[in-house]
N, C-alpha and C positions, 0 to 999 in steps of 0.2 A: 636916383642914387640912394635916397633914404630907404626906399623899399628894398633895394638890393642889399644894403647894409643890414637891415633887419632880418632879411631872409638868410644871409650868410651867417649872422650870429646865431639865428635859430637853428641852422643846420649843425653848426659846431656844438651847440648845447645838446641838441637831440642825439647826435652821434656819440658824443662823449659820455653823456649820462646813460645811454643804452648799452654802451660797452661795459660800464659799471654794473648795470642791471643784468647783463649776460653772466658776469662773474657771480653776482649775488644769487641769481636763479640757479646756477650750477651748484653753489654751496648749499642752498636750501633743499634742492632736490636730492643731493648726495646725502645730506643729514637725514631726510625723511626715509630714504631707501635703506640707509644703515640701521636706523632704529626699527623700521618695519621688518627688516630681515633678521633682527635679533643678533646683530653682530656684537662683538665683545667691547662694549663701552664700559668704563670703570673696570677694565681687566676681566670682564665677563662675570664678575661676582654679584653685582647688584641687580642685573636684569631679571632674574627669576621673580623678584618681589613685584615688579611692575608687569611682567608678562602674565604671571599666574594671579597676582593680586589677591592672594589668599582665597582663591576659589570664587572671587567675584567676577563673573563674566562681564557685567556691565562696565566695571572700571577698567578691566583689561582691554575690552573692546574700545573704550574711550581713547586710551593711549595709542592703540593700533590705528584708530581712525585719524588721530592727530598726526601720526607719522605718515600715513598714506596721503593725507591732505597736504602735508608739507612737501612730499615728493611730487604730487600733482601740481601744486601751486608753483614750486620752483621750476618745473618743466615748462609750465605756461609762461612764466616770466621770461625764461630763456628764449622761447620761441617768439614771443611777442616783442621782446627787445630786439631780436634779430630782424624782425619785420620792420620795426621803426627805424633802425639804423640803415637798412637797405633802402627803405622809402626815402630817407633823407639824402642818401648818397646818389640814388638814381632818379630823384625827382619824380617818383611815381605816386600820383594822387590816390590811386586805389589802395596802395600799401599804407599811405599816411592816414587815410580815413579809416581803414581797417584797424590800424594801430590805435587811433583815437578811441574808436568804439570799444576795442579790447581793453584799453587802459581804464576806461570808465567802468567797465564790468569788473575789472580787478579791484578798483578802488571800492566799489560797492561791496564786493565779497569781503575785502579786508575789514571794512567798517562793520559789516554784519558779523564777522567772526569775532571781532573785539566785543561787540555787544553780547553775543552768545556766551563767550567766555566769562564776561563779567556777571551775567545773570545766572550762569550755571556753576560759578566757582564754589559757592557754598555747598552745593550738592556734591560736586566732585571731591571737595575737601572732606566732607563727612563720610562719603562712601569710601574714599581712600584710607582714611584713618581706621574705619571699621574693618576694611579688608585686611589691612596690615596687622591689626590686632588678631584677627582670625588666623592669619598665617602663623603668628606666634603661638596662639592657643593650640592649633592642630598640628603644626609641623616643626616648630623649633625644638631641637634636641640637644642643645648645649654647645660649648665652645670647641669641643673636639669632634663634633659630628661632621660628616662629609656629604650629606645630602645638600642639594642646591639651595634650598630655602634657609637652612641653618648657616651655610657658608655665606649667603648673602647678608643675613643679619649680623653675623660676626664681622664681616667686612665693614658693614655700616658702623657697628659699635667702635671698632678700632679706628677707622678712618675719620669719622665725624665726631668722635669723642662723645658718645651718647649711649643710652641704654633703654631699650623698649620703644614703644611708640610715644608715650607721654613721659614715662620714667620707668625705673626698674621694677615697680610693682606690677607692671604688665606681665612680667615673666612668671609670676606666681601661678598663673593659669596655664602655663605651657605643659601640655599633657605628656609630651615625649621627653621632657627634660627631667631625668631621674637623678636628682642631686639634692643634697642637704644644704648646699650653699645658698646664700641669699641672692647672689648674682653670679653670672658666669665670669671666667677669667677675662674675657674680652671686654667686659664692662669696666674693668679696673684700669688704672693708669698703667700703661705699658710703654716700652720704647721700641722703635722700629715700625715698619709698615707691614700690613697684612699681606701674605700669611706668615711672614717671617718675624713677627713681633716677639718680644721677650715675654716671659711670664709677668704677673703683677709685680710692680716695683715694691709693693707692700704685701708680703705673703698672707697677711691676715685679711686682706681686702675682700675676697669672695664671701667670707663669713661675717665680716664687720666692715661693710662699706661706709665710707664717709665722703664728704665733699672734698677732702684732702687726698684721698687715695683712689677715688673712683669717679665715674661719670654717671652714677646711679640716679642723680637728681635731674638729669637733663634727657628729654626724649629725642629720638632720632628725627621725628617729623619736624620739630621746631629747629633742630640743628641744621638740617638740610635746607629748610625754608630760609633760615637766616643767611646761609651761604649764598643762596640764589638772590636774596634781597640786597646783598652787598653790591650787586651789579644792576640793581633796579634802575638807577639813574642813567646808566649807559644804555640799557635796553630801551628805555623811553626816548632817550636822545637819538639813538639810531633809528628807531621806528619813526620818529617825527621827521628826521632827515630824509628817510626813504619816501615818506608821504610827500614831502616838499619837492623832492626830485621828480616824483611821478607827475605832480601838478605842472612843474616846469616843462616836462616833456610833452604834456598835453597841449600846453600853450604854444610851444615851439612847433609841434606838428601841425596845429591849426594854422599858424602864421605861414608856414611853408606851403601848405595845401591851398590856402586862399590867395596867394600871390600867383594867380594863374598865368599871368604874362611872363613870369620868370620860370615857369615849370613847363616842360614839354608835354603836350597832350598825351594821356594814357590810352 
């Protein structure tokens, strides 16, 4: 009776958690496909900065690889979770052992991915900052320009309340920005959302930017990073919860597979 109870509980755990993983796998795969295909996230304004990365092929490729990896990982999770749920429902030892082996591989890949990201983060950050600065130097043409890179930067300036990569001095090297102003209108404090924002609330801002009438002092890289870090605790918590669920499913699958007398031969 005790073994039967343990097996039943293990089945419930395995099936329930794998249904959750099926949904998670679908979401991760969909996100990776959307990013890799260049679909319009952020209204289609910001993508050119990360796709072209200021002419830096290595950085642009890095983000493409991350998106493709997410699509592949999400698809694998979806398939493997389906195998685990079916194995538990049908008492198929071959499916359960296959599920255990696959989940071990997934855990190893996840741990390796985290290690690589931590070790390579400084490189990615330095390359990204350099590439973004190059995009300003070579392609930014001002607040009224219509080319994709200029539009992307203006969207960032207005949406994230920032100016340049580090601050507004980055714009002084913009070769295509033919203006006597110190900063573009989009680096000033405005009302409304891009691209329908108002002009500067202080008309003198483009020539005389201050901390009171502009965002000239704050770079976009730090602004976007700060926005992401606001959710850092949630990201860590969710990641830890997913890892714990994976371990629970491993244990549950092993328990079911090892109670041979309760499982029909495969």
